[in-house]
C-alpha positions in Angstrom: -20.0 -29.2 6.2 -17.7 -26.5 5.1 -19.0 -24.0 7.7 -20.1 -24.7 11.2 -21.8 -21.4 11.7 -25.5 -20.5 11.5 -26.6 -20.0 7.9 -29.4 -18.1 6.3 -31.4 -20.6 4.2 -32.1 -18.1 1.4 -28.4 -17.3 1.0 -26.1 -20.0 2.0 -27.8 -23.3 2.6 -28.4 -24.5 -0.9 -24.8 -24.6 -2.1 -22.8 -25.9 0.9 -21.6 -29.5 0.4 -21.9 -32.1 3.1 -18.3 -33.1 3.6 -15.9 -33.8 6.5 -12.7 -33.2 4.7 -11.2 -30.0 3.3 -12.8 -29.3 -0.1 -10.6 -29.3 -3.2 -9.7 -26.0 -4.8 -12.2 -26.6 -7.6 -15.0 -27.4 -5.2 -14.2 -24.4 -3.0 -14.1 -22.1 -6.0 -17.6 -23.2 -7.0 -18.9 -22.7 -3.4 -17.3 -19.3 -3.0 -18.6 -18.0 -6.3 -22.1 -19.1 -5.3 -21.9 -17.6 -1.9 -20.7 -14.3 -3.3 -23.3 -14.2 -6.1 -26.1 -14.8 -3.5 -24.7 -12.1 -1.3 -24.6 -9.6 -4.2 -28.2 -10.4 -5.0 -29.3 -9.9 -1.4 -27.4 -6.6 -1.2 -25.2 -7.9 1.7 -21.9 -7.7 -0.2 -19.8 -4.5 -0.3 -18.3 -3.2 -3.5 -14.5 -3.6 -3.9 -12.5 -0.6 -2.7 -8.9 -1.7 -2.7 -6.5 -1.5 0.3 -8.0 1.6 1.9 -11.6 1.6 3.2 -13.3 4.8 2.1 -15.3 6.5 4.8 -18.5 6.4 2.7 -18.3 2.6 2.5 -17.6 2.2 6.2 -21.1 0.9 7.1 -21.5 -1.4 4.1 -18.0 -2.9 4.7 -18.8 -3.5 8.4 -22.0 -5.2 7.5 -20.3 -7.4 4.8 -17.6 -8.6 7.3 -20.2 -9.5 9.9 -22.3 -11.2 7.3 -19.4 -13.3 6.2 -18.6 -14.3 9.7 -22.2 -15.3 10.5 -22.4 -17.3 7.3 -19.1 -19.1 8.1 -17.1 -17.4 5.3 -14.7 -15.2 7.3 -11.0 -16.0 7.8 -10.7 -18.7 5.1 -7.3 -19.9 6.2 -7.6 -18.9 9.9 -8.0 -21.8 12.5 -11.5 -22.7 13.3 -11.0 -22.1 17.0 -10.5 -18.4 16.2 -13.7 -18.3 14.0 -12.0 -19.1 10.7 -12.8 -21.8 8.2 -9.6 -23.8 8.9 -8.7 -24.1 5.2 -5.4 -23.4 3.4 -3.7 -20.3 2.0 -4.5 -21.7 -1.4 -8.2 -21.6 -0.6 -7.8 -18.0 0.6 -6.3 -17.0 -2.7 -9.3 -18.5 -4.4 -11.6 -16.4 -2.2 -9.7 -13.3 -3.2 -9.9 -14.2 -6.9 -13.7 -14.8 -6.7 -14.2 -11.5 -4.9 -12.2 -9.8 -7.6 -14.2 -11.4 -10.3 -17.5 -10.2 -8.6 -15.9 -6.9 -7.8 -16.7 -7.1 -4.1 -14.4 -6.5 -1.1 -12.7 -9.7 0.2 -12.7 -8.4 3.8 -13.4 -5.4 6.0 -10.0 -3.8 5.7 -6.4 -4.8 4.9 -5.1 -3.3 8.1 -7.2 -5.6 10.3 -7.8 -8.8 8.4 -4.3 -9.1 6.8 -1.8 -7.0 8.6 -3.0 -7.2 12.2 -4.6 -10.6 12.0 -1.7 -12.3 10.3 0.8 -10.7 12.6 -1.1 -11.9 15.7 -1.5 -15.4 14.2 2.2 -15.5 13.6 3.7 -13.7 16.6 1.0 -13.4 19.2 0.7 -15.1 22.5 -2.2 -17.5 23.1 -3.8 -14.8 25.2 -3.5 -12.2 22.3 -4.9 -14.6 19.8 -7.9 -15.4 22.0 -8.4 -11.7 22.7 -8.2 -10.3 19.2 -8.7 -12.8 16.4 -12.3 -13.8 16.7 -13.5 -10.3 17.5 -11.6 -9.0 14.4 -13.3 -11.6 12.2 -16.6 -10.9 13.7 -16.2 -7.2 13.0 -16.1 -6.1 16.7 -12.6 -4.6 16.2 -11.6 -2.3 13.4 -7.9 -1.8 13.1 -5.7 1.0 11.8 -2.0 1.0 10.9 0.3 3.3 12.9 3.7 3.1 11.0 4.4 6.2 9.0 5.6 9.4 10.6 6.1 13.0 9.3 9.9 12.3 9.1 9.7 8.6 8.4 7.2 7.7 5.7 8.9 5.6 3.1 12.0 5.4 5.4 10.1 3.5 8.0 13.3 2.6 10.0 13.8 6.3 10.7 10.7 6.4 13.0 11.1 8.4 16.3 7.9 7.7 18.2 9.1 6.3 21.5 7.8 3.6 23.9 9.8 3.6 27.1 9.5 0.7 29.5 8.1 1.8 32.8 7.4 -1.1 35.1 4.6 -3.2 33.7 3.8 -0.5 31.1 5.3 1.4 28.2 5.1 5.2 28.0 4.3 6.2 24.5 5.1 9.6 22.9 5.3 10.8 19.3 3.2 11.2 16.2 2.0 9.1 13.3 0.5 10.2 10.0 -1.4 8.8 7.0 -3.3 6.3 9.2 -6.4 5.3 7.3 -9.6 4.9 9.4 -7.9 5.8 12.6 -10.9 8.0 13.5 -13.0 4.8 13.5 -10.6 2.2 14.8 -10.7 0.5 18.2 -7.1 -0.8 17.9 -4.0 0.0 15.9 -0.8 -1.9 15.0 2.0 0.4 16.1 5.8 0.5 15.6 7.7 2.5 18.2 11.3 2.9 19.2 12.1 1.2 22.4 16.0 1.5 22.4 17.7 4.6 21.0 21.1 3.0 21.4 20.5 0.3 18.9 21.3 0.6 15.1 18.6 2.1 12.8 16.6 -1.1 12.1 17.0 -2.4 15.7 15.5 -1.0 18.9 12.0 -1.0 17.3 9.1 -2.9 18.9 5.6 -3.8 17.6 2.5 -3.1 19.6 -1.2 -3.7 19.6 -2.5 -0.3 20.7 -5.9 0.4 22.3 -7.0 3.6 20.6 -9.2 4.5 23.6 -6.2 5.0 25.9 -5.8 8.5 27.5 -3.3 10.7 25.7 -4.2 9.6 22.1 -5.5 12.4 19.8 -6.7 11.6 16.3 -7.0 14.4 13.7 -8.6 13.5 10.4 -6.8 15.0 7.4 -9.0 16.8 4.8 -7.9 15.6 1.3 -8.4 17.6 -1.9 -11.1 15.0 -2.8 -13.1 16.3 0.1 -12.8 13.0 2.0 -10.8 12.3 5.2 -9.5 8.8 4.7 -6.3 9.5 6.6 -5.5 10.8 10.0 -2.7 12.3 12.1 -2.4 10.5 15.4 -0.6 12.1 18.4 0.6 10.3 21.6 1.3 12.2 24.8 2.4 10.1 27.7 0.2 7.2 26.8 0.5 4.3 29.2 0.4 1.1 27.3 0.1 -2.2 29.3 3.0 -4.5 28.7 0.7 -7.1 27.1 0.3 -4.6 24.2 3.7 -5.8 22.9 3.6 -8.2 20.0 6.7 -10.4 19.8 9.9 -9.5 21.6 11.1 -6.1 22.7 13.4 -4.5 20.1 12.4 -7.2 17.5 9.5 -5.3 16.0 11.3 -4.7 12.6 11.1 -8.5 11.8 7.4 -8.6 12.8 6.7 -5.5 10.6 8.6 -6.8 7.6 6.5 -10.0 7.7 3.4 -7.9 8.0 4.4 -5.8 5.0 5.1 -9.0 3.0 1.5 -10.0 3.7 0.4 -6.6 2.4 2.5 -6.8 -0.8 1.5 -10.4 -1.4 -2.2 -9.6 -1.0 -2.5 -8.5 -4.6 -1.5 -11.8 -6.2 -3.8 -13.4 -8.6 -6.7 -11.2 -7.4 -4.7 -8.2 -8.5 -4.2 -9.7 -11.9 -8.0 -10.1 -12.3 -8.7 -6.6 -11.1 -6.1 -5.2 -13.4 -7.5 -7.1 -16.3 -11.0 -5.6 -15.7 -9.4 -2.1 -15.6 -7.7 -2.7 -18.9 -10.9 -4.0 -20.5 -12.7 -0.9 -19.4 -10.0 1.3 -20.8 -9.8 -0.5 -24.1 -13.5 0.1 -24.7 -12.8 3.9 -24.9 -10.7 3.5 -28.0 -13.6 3.4 -30.4 -14.5 7.1 -30.0 -11.0 8.6 -29.9 -9.0 10.6 -32.3 -5.5 9.5 -33.3 -3.7 11.5 -30.6 -5.8 10.2 -27.8 -5.7 6.7 -29.2 -1.9 6.8 -29.1 -2.0 7.9 -25.4 -4.4 5.1 -24.6 -2.4 2.5 -26.5 0.7 3.4 -24.5 -1.2 3.0 -21.2 -2.7 -0.3 -22.3 0.7 -1.6 -23.3 2.1 -0.7 -19.8 -0.9 -2.4 -18.2 -0.5 -5.5 -20.2 3.2 -5.6 -19.3 2.3 -5.3 -15.6 -0.3 -8.0 -16.0 2.2 -10.4 -17.6 4.7 -9.7 -14.9 2.2 -10.4 -12.1 1.0 -13.6 -13.8 4.5 -15.0 -14.3 6.4 -13.7 -11.2 3.6 -12.8 -8.8 4.9 -14.8 -5.9 8.5 -13.5 -6.2 9.2 -10.9 -3.4 11.6 -9.1 -5.7 8.8 -8.2 -8.0 6.8 -6.4 -5.3 8.6 -3.0 -5.8 8.4 -3.3 -9.6 4.7 -4.1 -9.5 4.0 -1.3 -7.0 5.8 1.3 -9.1 4.2 0.2 -12.3 0.7 0.1 -10.8 1.0 3.5 -9.1 2.2 5.2 -12.3 -0.3 3.4 -14.4 -3.2 4.6 -12.2 -1.9 8.2 -12.4 -1.6 8.0 -16.2 -5.1 6.5 -16.4 -6.6 9.3 -14.4 -4.8 11.9 -16.5 -6.1 10.3 -19.7 -9.7 10.1 -18.4 -9.7 13.8 -17.5 -8.3 14.6 -20.9 -11.2 12.6 -22.6 -13.8 14.3 -20.4 -12.4 17.8 -21.1 -13.5 20.7 -19.0 -16.2 18.6 -17.3 -13.4 16.8 -15.5 -13.1 19.9 -13.3 -16.6 19.4 -12.1 -17.8 16.7 -9.6 -17.6 13.2 -11.2 -15.8 9.9 -10.8 -13.2 11.3 -13.2 -12.7 14.3 -11.0 -12.3 12.0 -8.0 -9.8 9.8 -9.6 -7.8 12.8 -10.9 -7.5 14.2 -7.5 -6.9 10.9 -5.8 -4.3 9.3 -8.1 -1.2 11.4 -7.2 -1.5 10.1 -3.6 -1.1 6.5 -4.8 2.4 7.4 -6.0 3.2 8.1 -2.4 1.1 5.6 -0.3 2.7 2.3 0.5 6.2 3.6 -0.4 6.7 6.5 -2.9 7.6 5.9 -6.5 11.0 7.4 -5.8 11.7 4.9 -3.0 10.5 2.0 -5.2 13.0 3.1 -7.9 15.8 3.1 -5.4 14.9 -0.3 -4.1 14.7 -1.7 -7.7 18.1 -0.1 -8.6 19.9 -1.1 -5.4 18.4 -4.5 -4.5 17.4 -5.9 -7.8 19.8 -4.4 -10.3 22.7 -4.1 -7.9 23.4 -0.5 -8.6 25.4 1.7 -6.1 23.4 3.0 -3.2 22.1 6.5 -3.4 24.5 9.0 -1.8 23.5 9.9 1.7 23.4 13.5 2.9 26.2 14.1 5.4 25.0 15.8 8.7 
């Protein structure tokens, strides 16, 4: 059997194959598509929402993650002993593709199932894996990401939050910002400076932080959309046990970079599928447009097709990540601007168009601002001189 978990006869049982070996990619794709389709019909699946879990989809997403675990479809490439399916990363890509086709979420949230989970699988002790992995898959732990700071957003290495070793604990002080779902999370992945005498990228450690510890204050940030997806998080003399450390002391930068590679690589083929659906929806608008608006739409579609071709041909190339991030953020902003133009004055009222118009500027900042992406492209890909640094 593909899954060794309890199954609901009306949802899962009819399409699982009796097999002892790992299924082929083609077989798995058929099974995954059938499972997702059945879950959509039974209203157990949660609509796709991208990298950030919106507060209004919190309960449906939590239900969907638990449903997948109970049906044996959580953690496709995670080891079976931690509750996963024990398949390969290639099978996991297929799962993401089929979720993108069906427009359902592939997991509860990126911060937990990709960033925290993959980091613990890669760098965690046996005790940390036992403690966190199965509960994360089972939806007993919701994670948030505690990386960015008011003075260190896109420049992550400039973070100042400190974790000072104190016997068998670390004393945590500082502030994080733009932490999605921190108001709901039980744990967070945290980067903090543990040695101020080390160079900029050194002296940083990676922690698995219990959000219930005394001295942690979470303040949701009210966005202009009316939602509070993000939070400020303040730490005042928080005593973290030493087993909160993931990896070695002062080696957190390497752990974090591997985590961020997971985040950037998460788009992949599923991102191409989602982008293709967006472009199809946009193209359908052309029939009712005048020449001026058609020209604007054509320009956006051309940029989208260029991004789609880039992702299809070079999607696995890490050098492409900043290019794809920049193109996608700017494309989403232009798309929202065009939609508001087409809707006219009604775009100022409450609608999906209004929501996208207000939300889209933030995506030019989240995950590394467009300005930072341009610097990375210029310096690391094109070999241009580094941007002049301001002298103190």
